[in-house]
N, C-alpha and C positions, 0 to 999 in steps of 0.2 A: 503205882507201880507197874509196872509194864507187862500190858496182857500178853500169855502166848497166842500165839497163832495155828490155828488149825487149815491146814491147806492140802486144796482135791488135785491130781494131777492129773494132767490128761497124756499122755502118751499116743499120738498119733503118727498113723502110718498111711498114706495114700489116701487121706480126708477122712479116716473115719480110728475112733479111739480105739485102743486095742490095750491090753496087758497079757503079760505071760510072768514066766516063772524064769527065777536069774536071767532073766532076757534072753530067753528061749521057751516054747511050747505058747505061743502068741495067739490070743482067740478074739474076736471082736467083741469091742465094750459099750458101742453108740455112735449117735453125732456127736459131733466137738460142740456144734453152737446150742444146739438143747439140754446138753447136760450141764454146759456153762450156765446155760438159764438158769438150769434146776438148782447146782448150786449156789449160785448167787439168793437167790429165794431162803435156800435153808440157812443160809448164817455165814456160808463160810469167808473165813478173814482175807484170803487172796487167794487165786488159780492162779496152776501152772502147766503151760502148754508146751509140750517139748515133741518137735517133726525127729522120732528118733531115728529115722531112715536119712534124713539130710546127709550127715556126715559120712555115712556109711556109701552112700550114691552118689556123692560126689553133686551132689544139687544146693539149690538154693533152700529155705525155709520157703512153704505154701503162703503165700501173705493173703491171697483171699479167705483163707481160712483164717487164719490170723485175724482179719478184720472183720470177718462173719461172729469169733466167737469174741470180741473186743464189743461188738456193738449189745452184746447180752449182756455184761458184768457192769456191776458199777463198785467193784472192788479191785484194788489192784492184782493186775495180770502181770505175770510173767512169762518172757517168751526163748525159746531158745532149739539149738537144733540148726548146724549148716552156717553160721556165724563167723564169718570171717573176715570181717574188716569193719570198721568206722559207717564205713555206706550200707553194709546189711545190716548191721543194728539203727543206724538208722531210720532206714526204711520201715523196722519192727514198730520205732518208737508213734512213727507216723504213721502206722496202719492201728495204732491203739493198745500199745503194750505200754507198760507202763514200766518195765525190769524187761533187761536182755540176757538171757544166759550163755554162758562161753563156753567149751569146755574141749575139745581137739583140736581148735585154732589156736587157745591158748594155748597147749602147751606146747606144739610146734613153734608159737611165738610169742611168750610169756609179754612184750614190751607190748602185744594188744590189749592187754587188759590198763597197763597205765596211758596206753594211748585215748582208749574211750571213755576212761575214768575222768582226765581232763576234757576230751570234747565233751562228754555227757553227766559229767558227775558219777560219783562211788555208788551214789544214791542208786544209779541204775544199772552199775553191772553185777550180775550174777556168777559167780566164778561155780561149778556144778563140776563132781568129781564121781567117777564112777568106779570104785573101790573095790579087793577082792584081797582078804588074808591070806598071807602067804606062810603058813602054821601048819599046812598041810603036805607033810612028805613026799604025799602020792602025787602030789601037782610037782613039787621041786623036782623028784622022779621022771616025770614024764614032760615038764619045763624046762630044762635045766637052764636055757641062755635065757630064758625070761625072768629070773629070778634073781633080782639084785640083793646079794649078801646086806644081812643086817635089815633088811624093810618089814616092816611085820603087815602092815597094808600099802598093795603092788597101786597105785592108778592105772586104768586102762581107758583106752581112748575109740573113738567112733564107734558108737556107743555099746560100748563094753568088749567090743570085735578085736583092738587089737592091747597090748600090753605094752608097757614102758619100764624103763628103769626108775621114776619116781615112787619115793615114800610119800603116802597121803598125809602127813603130818606135818613133812619139809613145805610140799608143794601147796598146800594150805595157806601155810606160814609168807613162803614166800608170795603166793597169790594176793595176801591181804595187804602186804607191803607196798606191794606194783598199785594197790588202789582198788581192789574188789571190794564191794560194799555188801557181800554175803557170801556165804557159800552153802550150797546146798551137797550135800554130802549123800552119798545112794551105796549102799552096801552090796552088790549084785551078790555076793553068798546068802544074804538075807530076802532079797527081793520075792515077793508072792508066795516066802514059805508061811508068812503067818505066825513065827516062832517068834517075835519081837524084830525091835533094832537090834543091829550092834552097839551097846552101849561103851563099850571100849573105845569102839575106833571114835565115836561120836564124844567121848570126853577128851579123848589124847588131843584132836582138833578142836574139839570147847577152849581147853586149857592152854595152846599155844598160840590163839588169838583173839585180837578183841572186836571182832566182828560178829554180828549174830550169823549161828550153825543152825542149817534147814535139817533136820532128820528123813530120812527117807528110804527106804527098803524096807517090809518085814514085817508091817503092822498086822495083827489077828484078833485080836480084842483091845478089850478097853485099856489098862492095866499095862498094855506097852506103851501107849502114849504118854500116861502117866509115869513109865518107866524111864523113857527116852530125853523126857524133862526134868524131869530128877536127876537118875543116876549118868543120862551119858548129854546131862548140863546144855540141851540143847534151846533154841529160843523158840523152834518152833516146830511141830510136826506136820510131815506130807502123809498122803496115803493116796491109794488107786484102786485095787479091784475091792477092796471092802466097801466101799462108797459104791463106784462103780453098779456091782452086782446087789445093792441095796443089803447086805452084811448088818451094817452100820450106818447111822446118819453124823450129819454133822452134829447137829442136835444133839446127839446123846454122846459122843466126845465130848461136846463142850460140858453137858449137864456131869457127867464122871468128873470132868478136871473140877472145875468149878467145887463141886463136893466135895474135893480134896484138897482145896485150899489155893489150889493153879488159880493165877487170875486169869481171867479171858473175856473177851467181847461177848455179851450177851447176845443172845438170838433174840431180833426183836419178834 
C-alpha cells in the first residue's frame, strides 16, 4: 500500500522563511537551510521550497538559497516560484531540486507543462494552484469582472495576487493531461486560518485526475491532516506555520495518522 506523505513547506521571501494568513500578514519564520535540516531529521517525507515573490517581482528564483537547502536534506525537494522556462527548471534541478513547481507561467503558457514533462519527465513537474472559492456573494459584487460564471473555485496567479477566469477542477484536469505529475493545491481562503483544509476542493480535484494531489492551506489540528487524506482524498498533506512555530511536529502527525490506519513512512 502506498504511504501518505507529510510535507513541510518553506515559503521564502528575500532569503527568509515567512508565513502569513490567507497570503497576507506575513511574518518571519526562520532560516531556510536550518529549517530544512530540522525537517530532514524530523522524518518529513518531502520538503517544498516556494519563492513566493519571484513571480510577482518578475525575477528568477534564488539559486544560491536552493543550493543551501538541498545540501541539508536527503529527502525529495520540490522547488517553485518564478519558473518560466525549461532553462529555469533545469537550473533548479541542477541546484539540487528533485521536482520543480510551476504555477503562473503554466497558466500563461500551458504548453510549458508539456515541454517540461517531455524534457525531464512528468515525475519532475508539479503544478501548483492557488485557489479561492467563488461562493461569497460579497466578493462577486466587489469584483464582478473577476468572477467567471459557473466557476466554483477560481485560480489565481502571481502568488495569489491576480485572479484568472480558470476553474480549479478544469485547470487541474487539463494540467494533468498536459503532463503534470503532481498537483499542489492551496486554498487561499483556508491558508493560515487553522480551521482545516478545503476538503470539498481537494476531493473535487482528486476525483478529476489520476495524478497525486497535495493538500495545502488550513491545517490547524491533527484531525485536519486525517480529514484531508480521507475526505479530501489527497495523497499528501502539506503544512507550514504549524511546523515552523512548533505547534505540531511531523512525528506527531505521522503517529496520529498511523494510529488511525493511514499508512505512513515510519520516523526512524
